[in-house]
N, C-alpha and C positions, 0 to 999 in steps of 0.2 A: 504494501499500499504506500501510495505518495503520501512524505511529510504534510504537517500541517503548511498552510498559504505560508504563515511568517517567518516560515524554517527555513525558505528559501533565499540564497545569495542571486545576486545579479551580478554578472560578466556577459562583456560585449565590446563589438567592434565597431559601433556607430555604421553596421549595415543588417546586422542581425545578435541574437543574443541568446544565455545559456542561463538556465536556474539549476541553481548549484544546494542540494540539501544539509543539514546539519551531518550526516553522516556521512558526506564526501562524494554524493551520488550524487550526477547532472540526469534530469529525469526529461531536462526538455530543451531542447535544440534544433531549430528549422536552419537549414542551407539550402541555399547560399545568401537567401534574404529573410527578414522578419516573419513575410508571408510566405514562403518558400513551405513545401513539404515539412514535416519532423523526422529526425531520425534517432530520437531520444523521446518518446512518447510515454513513457511510462508516469508522467502528472495525471494522464487522463486515463492508465486503464493500469497497466501492473507490470513487471519485469518481462513480461511476452512482446511486450510492445518498445521497448527498446530503453537502455539506461547505460550509466560507465560509472559503478561504482570506485572509489581508489580511496583507501583508508587503512587502519590498522586489522591483520587479518582474526577473523573469527571464528568459532566453532559452527558447520552448517545448523545447529538444532537454537541456535543465540540470534538476535537480532543486530546490525551491524551496529558499532560502537558508533555516537555520535560527537562531535568536538566539543573538548573541555570548554577551548575559545576558539575563537573568530571573530575579524575585523579586516575593514581594507587596508590598503599600505597608504595611510597619509589620508592626501585628498587624492584621490583615482580608482579604478577601477579594479583594484589586482585583490584581489580576497588572501587569506590567510588564514588556515584554520589548523588549530594545533591538537592534538590527541596524548592524553597522558596512559599510559599502558602500565602493566605492572612490569613489563620488560626496559619502557624508558620511553621517551616524550619524543614525538615527529610530528613534523611542519608538512603540510600539503599547499602549495603555493597555485592558484586558480586565476588564468587570465587567458581572453585574446587580442593579441595584438591591433591595433587601427591599422587598417588591412595596404597592403601592398601588395599584390598578387593573390594567393590563394587564403579562403579564410582557413584560420588555424583557430583551436582550443588547446593550450598550452596550460599541463598539470607537472609544475616541481616538485619531490619529494625529496624531504632535508631531512637528516637525522639529527638530534636534537641532542638527547644523551641517551644511554643505553644502547641495547639492539633490539630492534621493532621488528618482528616479520609485518610484510605488508601484503598486501592483494590488489590488484586491477583486475575488475572485470568487465569486459566490453559488450555489449551486447547491439548490435547497431539491427536498426527493423525500419528502413523506407516507407516512405507514403505514410507517417504517422503511424507504423506499428503495423503492416499491413503483408509488406512485402519483405524475406527474408531477403539478403546480398547474397552475391556468390562472395566469396573469402575466399583468398588466396594470396601465395607469394609470389613477388615481382622484384627481382633482384634484389632478396631480401628483406624488402620493404610488403610490410601487410596491406593488401586492399581489398575493400569491398565495395562490388560491384551493381549497379540494377537500372536497367533502361539508362537513362540520360546521365546519371550519376555516380560518383567513383568517392572513398575515403581512405584516405591513407592515413592508417596507423604505423609510428614508429618511434620507437625506443630502445634503450641499450640495454633493456632488461629481458631478459631469454622467457619467449612467449609460448603459450599452447592452446589448443582448440579441445571446446568440451561442450557437447548438449548446444551445438550451436553459436556460443560465446568464445572469445577469445581471452585467455589470462595470463596472467604473469604475478608471480611467487617470490619474492626476493625479502632482504632483510638489509635495513638500514643502520649504520652505525654511526653518532657524530660527525660531520662533517661532509658526508656522504648527499649527494645529490645525484638523482635519477631524475630525467624527464618523460614525459611522453606527450606527444604529438596526435592528434588529430585534424586530418590537412583535406578542404571539397574539391575537387577539379571536375570537371564535365568529363563524362566516362570517356567520348572521344578523343581529349586530350592527351599529348604526352604528361606522366607523372611530376607533380609541383615539384619545385625544389625541395632539398633536403630541408628541414625545418634548424635553428639556428637559437634554441629557447630562449638561452642566457640575455645573449644578445638584443632578443624579443623584447624581455622581459626588461632591460634597460631600457629599451626606444619606449614601450607603454609607459613604464613612470616616468621618464622624463614626457612623453605625450600629457600625461595629466597634468602634470608637477604647472607646465606653462600655461596648459589653457584655466587651471583654478587660477594663477597668478595674475586675470585680465578680471578678475570678480570687481565689482567695487563696492559691495557691502561689506561691513566690517563691524556689524552691530551686537548684541549683546545675544544673536540666535545664529550667528557665523555658523557655525557644527554643523545645526538642522539644514540651514540655506544652503551651504556647499555642498551637501550630499544630495538636498534635493536639484540641483542646478547640474549637478553631473549625472546623475537620473536622468533628466531631460535629455542630455546631450547624447545620452547612451541611446535613448532611446530616438535620435535623430538618423535618418535615413543618408548617410555624408552625401552619396554620387549625386542626389538630387534637393537635400533638405528639405524635405517630405518629415513627418514626428509621426509616430505612429502613439497610439491611445495608449497600448502597453503591450507587451512581445508574448504573450499569451491569447491562448480562446480558449471559453468554456469555461474558465474558473467559474463557480457559480455564485449568482449572490444570494445566493438561498438553497443550503448545503442541501443536497437530494432531490432538488428541483428543475425547475426549465426555463431558466432564468441566466442561459447559459448562452454566450455571443464572442463573436469572435472580434478584437481590437487592436488586432495587425494592421490595421488601415492607418491613412491620415483624415482624421475628422477635420472639417474645416472648424469648428469652434473649439477643439481642444490647441488643436494649433496655433490657433491666433491666440490666446490668452496666454500661452505657450512663448511665443513671439514677444507677449507684451513682458512676462517676467524674466526674458532674457535681456528684452532689452533695457530694462531699466535695476540691472544686475550688472551694465555694460557688455554686453554680450550682441556684438553689431551685426558679426559678419554674419554668424545664423540669422539673424532677421532678415538681410540681403538676402541670404541664400532661401528663406523659407517666402520672400518675396516673388522672388525668382521662379521658383516652384507651385506657388497661385499661380501664375502670369499666364505658365505652360500648361497650367491642370485645366485652367479656367477656359483658356483659350479661343474667341471667337464666338463662344456662346454661354455668355454672362444669364442671360434668360435661363438657358434650364440650369442651373444652379445647383450641384449636388451637394449637398452634407456632410459625405465623403467622398476620396478618390485610394486609388494605390498607391504606394509611395515611392511611385515612378508616375502617378500623374493619371492609370488606370481608371476609366467608369464603370466596367464592368465587374462586379463583386458577388458573384452570383453565389446562394446560401444552398448550401446543401449539409448532410446530416451524416456522420460516421458512424454509421450503427453496430462497427465492429468494436468498437471502444466504450468499454462498460462505464467513462465520465469520473472525473473527480467525484469520489464518497460515493458514488452510485448515481451524480446528477447528471441528468442524461436530459434530451440530447446533444451531442458532443457536434458542434456547428463549426463550420468555415465559410468563409466568406459573408456578407452582412448584407443580408434583404430592404434594410432599412435605406438604402445609399442611395433610394429614388424616393425619398419620403420627402413633403414639403414640409421645410422649418424655414420658417419668416426669422426668424432670430439669426439663423446663420448671415443673412444680409449685415445684423449689424454688429456679430463681431468681428467678420472682414473687415468691414468698414472703421471698427473700433482702430484693429489692429495697423491698418493703413493710414491710418489718423496718426498713433503714436510714433507709427515708424517717419510720420513728415517730420512731427513734432521733435523729435528726440535727433533730428537732423541727418537721418539718413540721406544719400543723395537721391536726389529727384529722379523719379522713373512717368514719365508720362503715359505709357501706357496703363500706369497703376492708377493714375488722377480718370484714363479715359474707362476702366474698367468700374472706377466709383459713380463716375456719372451713369453708368450704364446700369450699375444694380440700383442705382434710384432711382430711372425712368421704369425699371419694375414692379419695385415698389408703389410705385406711384397706381399703378392699375391694379396692385393685388395683395394689398397691405389688410384689404378687409376681408380677406379670403382666409376662412379657417385651413388651420393646419396641424401637423400633427406634434409640434414642441418642440422643446427643449429635449424630454425624455425619451422621446422616440415611441410613441406610443404605439402600441398594433389595433386600440380600437377605434372608433369614428374620431374625424378629425373635429377640434373644437376652434373657438375662437379665442387661444390660449394666452392671457393675458403679457406675460412676460416675452412671448412674439411681437405684440404691437409692442412695446416697448423698446425692442432690441430694432423695431423697423421704425420708431422713433430716433433712436440713436444713429441710426445709419443718415438718414433726412439731417440731422443735426452736424455733423462730424461732417460731411457732403457740404454742407452750407457753411462751414468753420473753412474747408478748403477755398470755396470759392473767394467766401471774405478776403483770405490772406492773398490772395493774387495768386493762385500754383492753379487755377482752375477758370472753366467757364460754363456758367449754368442759369436757368432762369431762375433766381436768387429770390424774385419775391412770393414767384408760383409756390417754392419750396419751403420760403417761411410758412407760407398757409398750408401745406401738408403737414409741416411740423405740428403747426396748432391743432389741426384736424384729428391729428392720432392721436397727440395728448390730450384733448377735451374725450376723445372717443373711452380712451381708456379709462380716465379718470370718473368719466359717467357712466358704463357698463361694466369696469370691469373691479369696482368699488362698493364694497357691503357697509352704507351708513352705518346702519344698526349695530355693526361688533365693530365699526370704523376697521376696516381689515382690507387689502384686496384681495382678491381673490383667484381660483388659482386658471379660471377660465369666466367666461360672460355668462351670467346667467347662476352658475355654480354657488355652492355653499362653498367647498372644498378647498382647503389651503394648498399651497404650494413653498417649497422652499426657494425655487428661484426669484420668486417676491421681493427675498434678500437684496436681488440687486438694484433695485429700484434707485436706492440714493446711491450706490457705488458709480451708476452709469448716470447720473445727474438729471436723472427723469424728476427726481422731487429731491429738496434739500435735507439732509437728515433731520433738520428741527420740524420739519412737517408730520402736524401731528398723525396724517392718514402713514405717512412714515413708522413713527412711531408704535403704532398702533397693530401696524401688520409686524412687525418685530415679537411688540409683546404676542401676540395669537401663535405666531407661529412656536415660538416657547410654549404656550400653552398646550398646542393642539397636534404639536410635529417633533416634542423632545420624547427621548428614548429614558428612562429611570435614571440613565445614569449621565443625564443633558448633552447627549449630543443630536443633531437634527435628520430627522426622515425627508426624505425628498416628497411626498405627497403618503397619501394613506392608501392603502392596499386592504383586500377586502379577505386575506387567507384563500380558502379553495375554492370561492367565487371570482368569479372574473371584477378587475376594479375598471380605472380610469386608461389604466395602462393596456386592457385588452386580455392579462394576462392573470390566471391563478398563482398564489403564495403569496409567500412576504420575502421580505429582504430589511437586509441590515441598513444602520445610519449610513448615510450618503458621507461621506468625507470631506467632501468639497464643501457641501452645504452646512456645516459645521464651521469650516474657515471663514464663511460667506455672515456665518452669524457672530463669529468673535468678529470679524472686519464691522459689522455695523452696530454691535455693540458699542467698540471703539468710537464709532463718528457719531453719537448721540451722546458722546459723555460718559458712558460707561466702562472705562478705561479699565478699572480695576477686576472687573467680571468678565472681561473680551482677555484679559491676560490670564486670568484662571483658565478660562475654558481652551486657550489657544495652547498655554502647559499643559493642559489635561489629551488635547489631541497631540501632541509631540509623544505622549507616552506611549501612546498605542501603535507607534514606529517599532520595526522588529529590534532587533539587536542591532543593527547593520543599518538604520535608520531609515526602511523600507516601508513605503503604504500602499496597500492594495486599493481597491474602488469604494468597499466599506466596513463597517464595523457591525459584526454581531452582538447583539446586547446581550441576547438568551447565553449564545454559546461562548460569549468574551474570546473571539476571535476573529479574525480578518476574516473578511471574504470577497468575492470579486477578480476580477484577472490585477495580473501584479508584474511589477509594478506599474502603478498607473498612475501618467502626467495631470488626469485632472485632479489626484490628489493635491500630490507635489507642488504643481504650478500656487493651487490658492496660500498653500504653505509660506512659499516663499513671498507672496501679498503680503496676508496677514503681518508675517515677520516686518516687514517695511512698513507697514500704517501704524505697528506698535511699537517699532524703534523711532520712527517720528513725533510720536506722540509721549516718548518717555514713559509709556504704560509695560515696564518691566522691571522685578526686581531686583535687588543688588545692587 
């Protein structure tokens, strides 16, 4: 069985990523890209679906031992795990070098004390655990081949095959260093070059050190902010600038339930808010690359803006179910692709426009097509802002007039007006000012419940929605407006879990709710960070700080967050690690630091 979601560490090369459990098992890796088929899919099944375990040897009737300590090496994505055994202590260093050629996962075993028997067990299964590759020797190297893929396994340790698995049994003493590497290569090409693990380790450490040096945040939450920034960088697909929402698919929002989705794509919303966090912490190159990705993805067809694209800008992300995988802790179906790609979500227009506006305001070099795109998006909204949509949470129920969608349509128009007023674009200024006023009036009349003094999830509904917390953050209304304060307090009353975290919206258990799905879910971590932001904005800074630091305590020992927190099981749930959790962590830290609302 796979470990708990929070038991995993992330390593990656800005093109794909692996998850490494506390017991030294790599249970998830897709090659060569984030959205490629997995060669290790044990995370969503069992050992039959692919894994790579490297750690101290253990008896067959025992569970593999877990590391006594693990951490990232400084501000990097290099994982170091240490085991204390009866025979001594051993360290395993796991990393994926930023790619210059074949993608590699390198694992270096180092003896610390005593003499420790070790075992590497490598079981590659292509196509998400369905295909057993042909494993054989080629010029002294082990290679696994199936269809278009080949994976090359290199080590100085002696290996042998048993039960369709490649093993290495060896012992390490103090000072011993034994490296293991897998490299992916198209099967029709020549073998990849022999790896150079020690040089790659040094280069990887240099890369991360130099990248983190650009961070402009030096406040009291620097450790949490830097770790979140590194995570966001790891979720960036370097060749194109696209940013995946998470490196995994089908980690459940509800353990044992059906809320299992593929997040290995670029949501415009997630990528736009990621861009804003990177810009505000000094990372303009990533912002420039994402803007170029956006312009290519949308190219020539802004009227048919999708909510998500493939990491190279692909439009077709057809959803399918992998029925041979039993799912994480029995959570089925396991899905690849995402059928929500063609939903109408009007809020995306606002998020994209806000990101372009922020890039402009922070001095990113002007791009005429970006300005033209922004104008085209507003012309589309002129005709469609009054349409119902699926909203920010991608409901699979009927379309509604979601308040957050209307607010973000207002944001799109407002930011474009500012662009025109700055002299960097031409457009019908007075007409769009009237449009901005019309949207604002419509939301305040139809999306506000006067009796309860709160905005609601959609026009005419009584339900609340945590996305309403973004109303003051987007400047739609000032923080001291009584309607804003009333909404914040209503969400605290009606959408809080017993431990004070925030749900996205009410769910209906076994019955289908507004999202068209049965089952419940955990507290959505982004929403809880939004609450901390709002509390700070309305002057309740001590309460905001306490909530923020409580949220920080939910991170795993490596500073990573999934999408949600299950208040009943007291564990992380959802795809992992999740950009949509780490971005608001950064934003809230910046806000609290600016307000001085921190202890010590």
